[in-house]
C-alpha positions in Angstrom: 56.9 4.1 100.8 60.3 4.4 99.1 59.0 2.9 95.9 55.9 5.2 95.9 58.1 8.3 96.6 60.5 7.3 93.7 57.6 6.8 91.3 56.1 10.2 92.3 59.4 11.9 91.8 59.9 10.2 88.4 56.4 11.3 87.2 57.0 14.9 88.3 60.4 15.0 86.6 58.9 13.5 83.4 56.1 16.1 83.5 58.6 19.0 83.9 60.6 17.6 81.0 57.5 17.4 78.7 56.5 20.9 79.7 60.0 22.2 78.8 60.0 20.3 75.4 56.5 21.6 74.5 56.6 24.1 71.6 55.7 27.6 72.6 53.4 29.8 70.4 55.1 33.1 69.5 53.2 36.1 71.0 52.1 38.5 68.3 52.0 42.0 69.7 49.0 44.2 69.2 49.1 46.6 66.3 49.2 49.5 68.7 52.2 48.0 70.6 54.0 47.2 67.3 53.6 50.8 66.1 54.7 52.2 69.4 57.9 50.1 69.4 58.6 51.1 65.8 58.2 54.8 66.7 60.5 54.4 69.7 63.2 52.9 67.5 62.8 55.8 65.0 63.1 58.4 67.7 66.1 56.7 69.2 67.8 56.8 65.7 67.7 53.0 65.1 66.4 53.6 61.6 67.1 50.0 60.3 65.0 48.4 63.1 62.3 51.1 62.7 62.1 50.6 59.0 61.7 46.8 59.4 59.1 47.4 62.1 57.0 49.8 60.0 57.2 47.4 57.0 56.0 44.6 59.2 53.0 46.6 60.2 51.9 47.5 56.6 52.6 43.9 55.5 50.5 42.7 58.4 47.7 45.0 57.4 47.7 43.5 53.9 48.1 39.9 54.9 46.1 39.7 58.1 43.8 42.7 57.9 43.8 43.3 61.7 45.6 46.7 61.6 43.3 49.7 61.9 43.5 52.1 58.9 44.9 55.0 60.9 47.7 52.9 62.3 48.5 51.5 58.9 48.5 55.0 57.5 50.9 56.2 60.2 53.3 53.4 59.5 53.2 54.3 55.8 53.9 58.0 56.6 57.0 57.1 58.7 58.2 54.8 55.9 57.8 57.6 53.4 59.5 60.1 55.7 62.6 57.8 55.9 62.6 57.3 52.2 62.3 61.1 51.6 65.3 61.8 53.9 67.2 59.0 52.1 66.7 61.0 48.8 64.2 58.7 47.2 61.3 61.1 46.6 59.5 58.7 44.2 59.3 55.9 46.8 58.3 58.4 49.5 55.4 59.7 47.4 54.3 56.1 46.8 54.3 55.4 50.5 52.4 58.6 51.2 49.8 57.6 48.6 49.3 54.3 50.3 48.9 56.2 53.6 46.1 58.3 52.1 44.4 55.3 50.5 44.4 53.6 53.9 43.1 56.7 55.7 41.8 59.5 53.4 41.2 61.7 56.4 44.9 61.5 57.4 46.2 64.7 59.1 49.8 65.0 60.2 50.9 66.9 63.3 53.8 69.4 62.9 55.0 68.2 66.3 55.7 64.7 65.0 56.6 65.4 61.4 58.6 68.2 59.8 57.0 70.7 57.4 58.8 69.2 54.5 57.1 65.8 55.0 53.7 67.5 55.5 54.1 69.5 52.3 54.9 66.4 50.2 51.9 64.6 51.8 49.6 67.4 50.8 50.9 67.4 47.2 50.2 63.7 47.0 46.8 64.3 48.5 45.9 66.8 45.8 47.1 64.3 43.1 45.0 61.5 44.6 41.9 63.8 44.7 42.5 64.8 41.1 42.8 61.2 40.0 39.6 60.3 41.8 37.7 63.2 40.2 39.0 62.4 36.7 38.0 58.7 37.2 34.4 59.8 37.9 34.0 61.6 34.6 32.6 59.2 32.0 34.4 59.6 28.7 32.6 59.1 25.4 33.5 56.0 23.5 35.6 56.8 20.4 34.6 55.8 16.9 36.6 52.6 16.8 34.7 51.4 19.9 31.8 50.7 17.6 33.8 48.6 15.1 32.9 44.9 14.7 35.1 41.8 15.0 36.5 42.5 18.4 38.3 45.6 17.3 37.5 47.6 20.5 38.9 44.9 22.8 42.0 44.5 20.7 42.5 48.3 20.8 42.3 48.3 24.6 44.8 45.5 25.0 42.3 42.6 25.7 43.5 40.2 23.0 41.8 37.0 24.4 38.4 38.7 24.7 38.8 40.4 21.3 39.7 37.1 19.8 36.5 35.5 21.1 34.4 38.3 19.6 36.3 38.1 16.3 35.8 34.3 16.0 32.1 34.5 16.9 31.3 37.4 14.5 33.4 36.0 11.7 31.8 32.5 12.0 28.3 34.0 12.1 29.0 36.2 9.1 30.4 33.4 7.1 27.5 31.2 8.0 24.9 33.8 6.9 26.8 34.5 3.6 27.0 30.8 2.9 23.3 30.5 3.4 22.6 33.3 0.9 24.9 31.7 -1.6 23.0 28.4 -1.4 19.6 30.1 -1.6 20.6 32.2 -4.6 21.9 29.1 -6.4 18.8 27.1 -5.8 16.5 30.0 -6.9 18.6 30.6 -10.0 18.3 27.0 -10.9 14.5 27.2 -11.2 13.5 28.0 -14.8 11.2 30.9 -15.4 9.0 29.2 -18.1 8.1 25.8 -16.6 5.2 23.8 -17.9 2.2 23.5 -15.6 3.0 20.0 -14.5 6.3 21.2 -13.0 4.9 24.3 -11.3 4.5 22.4 -8.0 8.1 21.4 -8.0 9.2 24.9 -8.6 7.0 26.2 -5.8 8.4 23.6 -3.5 11.9 24.7 -4.3 11.0 28.3 -3.6 9.5 27.3 -0.2 12.7 25.4 0.6 14.8 28.5 -0.2 12.6 30.5 2.2 13.0 27.8 4.9 16.8 28.1 4.5 16.6 31.8 4.8 14.5 31.7 8.0 16.2 28.8 9.7 19.8 29.4 8.6 20.7 32.8 7.2 18.6 35.1 9.5 19.6 33.3 12.8 23.3 33.6 11.7 22.9 37.2 11.0 21.2 37.7 14.3 24.1 36.1 16.1 26.5 38.4 14.3 24.7 41.6 15.4 24.1 40.3 18.9 27.8 39.6 19.5 28.6 43.0 17.9 26.3 44.7 20.4 27.8 42.9 23.3 31.3 43.8 22.1 30.4 47.5 21.9 28.8 47.4 25.4 31.9 45.7 26.8 34.1 48.3 25.2 32.0 51.1 26.7 32.5 49.7 30.2 36.3 49.4 29.7 36.6 52.8 28.1 34.9 54.5 31.1 38.0 53.7 33.1 40.9 56.1 33.2 43.3 55.4 30.3 46.6 53.8 31.2 45.4 52.4 34.5 45.6 48.6 34.7 42.6 46.6 35.9 44.5 45.7 39.1 47.4 47.2 40.8 49.1 46.6 44.1 52.1 48.4 45.8 54.1 45.8 47.7 56.4 47.3 50.4 60.0 46.2 50.3 62.9 47.1 52.6 64.5 49.3 50.0 61.2 51.0 48.9 58.2 49.7 47.2 57.4 47.4 44.3 54.4 47.9 42.0 52.6 44.9 40.6 50.0 45.2 37.9 47.7 42.9 36.0 45.6 43.3 32.9 42.3 41.7 32.0 42.0 39.4 29.0 
């Protein structure tokens, strides 16, 4: 009995020790709870903790995607409000823009936000709407958009794509010109006053020249014009976008404001 009781006590002690040593999974609060805690810190005047909490919410929305758009927009608004009071209007407008992109139907209550903040948000809203309307207008392609040899892509800062079009068109043009040079030389080498016994050889040479034209020169020219057409169509799609806007842009929140990261197509 003593041995059995000792063994049972040792097993229970070992189990408790293993339970204490087991790693615990951190509990991630729900987005609603995280936003409520951040707002409480803001109301109590703990602005450093509030800023970090709001930043955590918008970063969570970007990384995990489990934050509802209205909650993400509200976090952006509070970040912008703190940036505006800190004197950084540019960063505040960027935060308000992110709020409107997350929730275009965003409306601020004058009970929760001062009129100054609401006014700046409305100014940013008008700018976002104007940009959206301008992006919907299709602009005509300028004259250089129809130029060959990848000129439209080089003009719109797509050097790799422009280089590909340039190489393909230049190679096709060179091939077609070389074919015509060979054809002209072979035809020029045929005398005009041949005796009847050499007429068959002259006719065979002419047929060979025609074969070179059909099998070499014309296909090369067709490749040149086909690549040209693709280049112009590609330029038309790129030009329909608003000038000066990169192909991809992201505003990354940081504790001291925001960082804009852009990328261009090649």
